[in-house]
C-alpha positions in Angstrom: -202.8 45.5 8.8 -201.8 41.7 9.4 -198.3 42.3 8.1 -197.5 45.1 10.2 -199.1 43.5 13.3 -196.7 40.6 12.6 -193.6 43.0 12.2 -194.7 44.6 15.7 -194.7 41.2 17.3 -191.4 40.6 16.4 -190.2 43.6 18.0 -192.3 42.6 20.9 -190.4 39.2 21.2 -187.2 41.1 21.1 -188.2 43.6 23.7 -189.4 40.7 26.2 -185.7 39.1 25.4 -184.0 42.2 26.4 -186.3 43.0 29.6 -187.8 46.0 28.4 -191.3 45.2 29.6 -193.1 48.6 29.3 -192.1 48.9 25.6 -193.2 45.6 24.8 -196.5 46.1 26.7 -197.2 49.2 24.5 -196.7 47.4 21.4 -198.8 44.6 22.4 -201.7 47.0 23.0 -200.9 48.4 19.5 -201.3 45.0 18.2 -204.5 43.9 19.9 -206.0 47.2 18.7 -205.4 46.4 15.0 -205.5 42.7 15.2 -207.9 41.8 18.1 -207.9 38.1 17.4 -204.0 38.2 18.1 -204.2 35.7 21.3 -200.3 35.6 21.7 -200.5 39.4 21.9 -203.2 39.4 24.5 -201.3 36.7 26.5 -198.2 38.8 26.2 -200.3 41.9 27.3 -201.2 39.9 30.4 -197.5 38.9 31.2 -196.2 42.4 30.8 -199.0 43.7 32.8 -198.2 41.6 35.9 -195.0 42.2 37.8 -191.7 40.4 36.8 -190.5 37.6 39.1 -187.2 38.3 40.8 -185.0 35.6 42.0 -187.9 33.1 41.2 -190.5 35.0 43.5 -193.2 36.5 41.8 -194.0 40.3 43.1 -197.7 40.8 44.1 -199.8 42.8 41.3 -201.6 45.9 42.2 -205.3 46.1 42.1 -205.3 47.8 38.6 -202.6 45.4 37.4 -204.5 42.2 38.4 -207.8 43.7 36.8 -206.0 44.6 33.5 -204.3 41.1 33.4 -207.4 39.2 33.8 -209.4 41.4 31.3 -206.5 40.5 28.7 -206.8 36.7 29.6 -210.3 36.5 29.0 -209.5 37.5 25.6 -206.9 34.6 25.6 -209.0 32.0 26.4 -211.9 33.2 24.2 -209.4 32.8 21.1 -207.2 29.8 22.5 -209.7 27.8 24.7 -207.0 25.2 25.0 -204.3 27.4 26.9 -204.2 25.7 30.4 -201.8 28.2 31.6 -203.9 31.3 30.8 -206.9 29.5 32.6 -204.5 28.8 35.8 -203.2 32.6 35.7 -206.7 34.1 35.5 -208.3 31.7 38.1 -205.5 32.7 40.5 -206.0 36.3 40.0 -209.6 36.1 40.6 -209.2 34.0 43.9 -206.1 35.5 45.3 -205.9 39.0 44.2 -209.5 40.2 43.2 -211.3 38.0 45.7 -214.1 37.2 43.2 -215.0 33.7 44.0 -218.2 33.8 42.2 -216.4 34.8 39.2 -213.7 32.2 39.5 -216.2 29.3 39.8 -217.7 30.6 36.5 -214.4 30.7 35.1 -213.3 27.3 35.9 -216.8 26.0 34.7 -216.0 27.6 31.4 -212.7 25.5 31.5 -214.8 22.4 32.4 -216.7 23.1 29.1 -213.7 23.1 27.1 -212.1 19.8 28.6 -214.9 18.0 30.6 -212.4 15.3 31.7 -209.6 17.6 33.3 -209.4 17.4 36.9 -207.8 20.8 37.5 -210.9 22.9 37.2 -212.8 20.6 39.7 -210.0 20.9 42.2 -210.4 24.8 42.0 -214.0 24.7 42.2 -214.0 22.3 45.3 -211.5 24.7 46.9 -213.9 27.6 46.7 -216.9 25.9 47.5 -215.0 24.9 50.9 -214.1 28.5 51.6 -217.9 29.6 51.2 -219.0 26.7 53.3 -220.8 25.0 50.7 -219.8 21.1 51.5 -222.8 19.4 49.8 -221.9 21.1 46.3 -218.2 20.3 47.2 -218.8 16.7 47.6 -220.8 16.4 44.7 -217.8 17.8 42.6 -215.4 15.5 44.4 -217.5 12.2 43.2 -217.1 13.8 39.8 -213.3 14.3 40.2 -212.7 10.6 40.9 -215.0 9.1 38.3 -213.3 6.6 36.1 -213.7 8.6 32.7 -211.6 11.5 34.1 -208.2 12.2 32.6 -205.4 10.4 34.3 -204.0 13.0 36.7 -200.2 13.6 36.9 -198.3 13.5 40.3 -199.2 17.0 41.2 -202.7 16.9 40.4 -202.9 13.6 42.6 -201.5 15.6 45.3 -203.9 18.5 44.8 -206.9 16.1 44.7 -206.1 14.4 48.0 -205.6 17.9 49.4 -209.0 19.0 48.5 -210.5 15.7 49.6 -209.0 16.1 52.9 -210.1 19.7 52.9 -213.6 18.8 52.2 -213.5 16.3 55.2 -211.8 18.3 57.6 -214.2 21.4 57.1 -217.2 19.4 56.9 -216.5 17.6 60.4 -215.6 20.8 62.1 -219.1 22.4 60.9 -221.1 19.2 61.2 -223.3 20.7 63.8 -223.3 24.5 62.4 -222.2 25.8 59.3 -221.0 29.4 59.7 -222.9 31.7 57.3 -221.5 35.3 58.1 -224.2 37.0 56.1 -226.6 36.4 59.2 -225.6 38.9 61.6 -227.3 36.7 64.3 -225.4 33.7 63.9 -224.0 32.6 67.0 -220.4 32.2 65.6 -220.4 36.0 65.5 -220.6 36.2 69.3 -217.8 33.7 69.6 -215.4 35.8 67.0 -216.5 38.8 69.0 -214.8 37.1 72.2 -211.8 36.0 70.5 -211.1 39.2 68.4 -207.9 40.0 70.6 -206.5 36.6 69.7 -204.4 35.8 66.8 -204.7 32.1 65.4 -202.1 29.7 66.9 -199.3 29.2 63.9 -198.6 25.6 62.9 -195.2 26.0 64.2 -196.2 27.2 67.8 -198.6 24.3 67.8 -195.9 21.8 66.8 -193.8 22.7 69.5 -196.1 23.1 72.2 -198.3 20.1 71.6 -196.9 17.8 69.0 -193.2 17.8 70.2 -193.8 16.9 73.8 -195.9 14.1 73.2 -193.6 12.6 70.5 -190.5 13.6 72.9 -192.1 11.6 76.1 -193.3 8.6 73.8 -189.9 8.5 72.3 -188.3 8.5 75.5 -190.0 5.4 76.7 -189.1 3.8 73.4 -185.6 4.6 73.9 -185.7 3.2 77.3 -186.9 -0.1 76.2 -185.4 -0.7 72.9 -182.4 1.7 72.6 -179.9 -0.5 74.2 -178.3 -1.8 70.7 -177.6 -0.3 67.4 -180.7 -2.0 66.0 -182.7 -0.6 68.9 -181.5 2.8 68.3 -182.5 2.6 64.6 -185.9 0.9 65.5 -186.5 3.9 68.2 -185.6 6.4 65.3 -188.3 4.8 63.1 -190.7 4.7 66.0 -190.2 8.5 66.7 -190.5 9.4 63.1 -193.8 7.4 62.6 -195.3 9.0 65.8 -194.2 12.5 64.7 -196.2 12.0 61.5 -199.2 10.1 63.3 -199.4 12.8 66.2 -199.2 15.6 63.6 -201.8 14.3 61.4 -204.2 13.5 64.4 -203.7 17.0 65.7 -204.4 18.9 62.7 -208.1 18.7 63.4 -207.5 20.2 66.7 -205.5 23.0 65.6 -208.3 23.8 63.1 -210.6 23.7 65.7 -208.9 25.9 68.0 -208.5 28.3 65.2 -211.8 28.2 64.0 -212.7 31.9 65.0 -210.1 32.9 62.6 -211.3 30.6 59.9 -214.8 31.7 60.3 -213.3 35.4 59.8 -211.6 34.4 56.8 -215.1 33.1 55.3 -216.6 36.5 56.1 -214.1 38.4 54.4 -214.0 36.1 51.4 -218.2 36.6 51.5 -217.6 40.5 51.4 -215.1 40.4 48.6 -217.2 38.1 46.3 -220.6 39.8 47.0 -219.3 43.4 47.1 -221.1 43.9 50.3 -220.3 44.1 53.9 -221.0 41.5 56.9 -218.1 42.0 59.5 -219.5 43.9 62.4 -217.8 47.4 63.2 -216.6 46.2 66.8 -214.5 43.1 65.1 -213.2 45.2 62.1 -209.8 46.8 63.2 -209.2 44.2 66.0 -206.0 42.3 66.5 -207.6 39.1 64.8 -209.1 41.2 61.9 -205.8 42.9 61.3 -204.0 39.5 61.2 -206.5 37.9 59.1 -206.8 40.6 56.4 -202.9 41.3 56.6 -202.3 37.8 55.2 -204.2 38.7 51.9 -202.5 40.3 49.0 -202.4 43.8 48.3 -204.6 44.0 45.5 -207.2 42.0 47.5 -206.7 44.4 50.4 -207.2 47.4 48.0 -210.3 46.0 46.3 -211.7 45.0 49.8 -211.1 48.4 51.4 -213.3 49.7 48.5 -216.0 47.4 49.5 -216.0 48.5 53.0 -215.9 52.3 52.1 -219.2 51.7 50.0 -220.7 50.3 53.3 -223.6 48.3 51.7 -224.7 45.7 53.9 -225.3 42.3 52.7 -228.5 40.7 52.7 -229.4 38.0 55.2 -230.4 35.5 52.4 -227.5 36.2 50.4 -226.2 33.1 48.6 -223.3 32.9 45.9 -224.5 32.8 42.2 -223.4 29.3 41.5 -222.7 28.0 37.8 -224.4 24.7 36.6 -221.8 22.3 37.5 -223.6 19.7 35.6 -223.5 21.5 32.4 -220.2 20.7 30.4 -221.5 21.5 27.0 -219.3 23.8 25.1 -220.5 27.5 25.1 -217.6 28.2 22.7 -219.4 26.2 20.1 -222.6 28.0 20.8 -221.1 31.4 20.5 -219.5 30.4 17.3 -223.0 29.2 15.7 -224.6 32.4 16.8 -221.7 34.6 15.3 -222.1 32.6 11.9 
């Protein structure tokens, strides 16, 4: 049986190279039926299930494709726990395409149990906790992420670490007086969202040209008048304008976030609906200009799964809380599984 699986695997590699994805997927499924411990075949199953990238851009998977690929990746990481790429793909499917944030927190906790010193799972968990408004838990993980015993991050990881740090800081400041809990139908933020339901959020580009650019232009004009009389002065003014642009943009980011808070709150409500499988958005808001804009930014798979949740019309409980993993537990659960199997 193993020899036949190996022969089929050689065919799979040839089919993949020639771009015959459906045929390769069929053979991968045969291999995993014959040899369920064939990690490479499971990973290829996930890859062939998801749409192929065209011109460097990945097409969005359907709900069925995302769910099927995630199921295959669960087998990959069970058999090859060190496969970081499969963990990353699975985490992306859970968050961006399936909207299962609780499941994603557990997924990345399992990865932490494999490599407790890797910062990537912490980055992903912190980002999810911020989306759910769980800032104290995010701050605790943030402290762990910057501990000295963590692995030395690469440049991309450093950028992501700084990004989530700023994300926690900005979001916590925005909601320092009142954290929005969409599962509470009487939360005062719902009234504000209702009043703003006909207004889409301000885009970064619109805010840049209507707020940041005029300020930089006025201050740059003053600098040009005072210093632009020579070549050195012209260069100095250019540097000043560049610094002003960066400084004003950074200072104004918090203002843009506050102006768009009604949209950010609705995004959280949709996340809560997707991860809980129950509804909390009031009927008068669903279908509004703001709602359609917000849900329209999500992937096709997410929208399809979310629409099924809406159709079920099961109301979320006011005391609902996400089921969080034990973030302090980084013991290897695979070792426990192996011992129990023995």
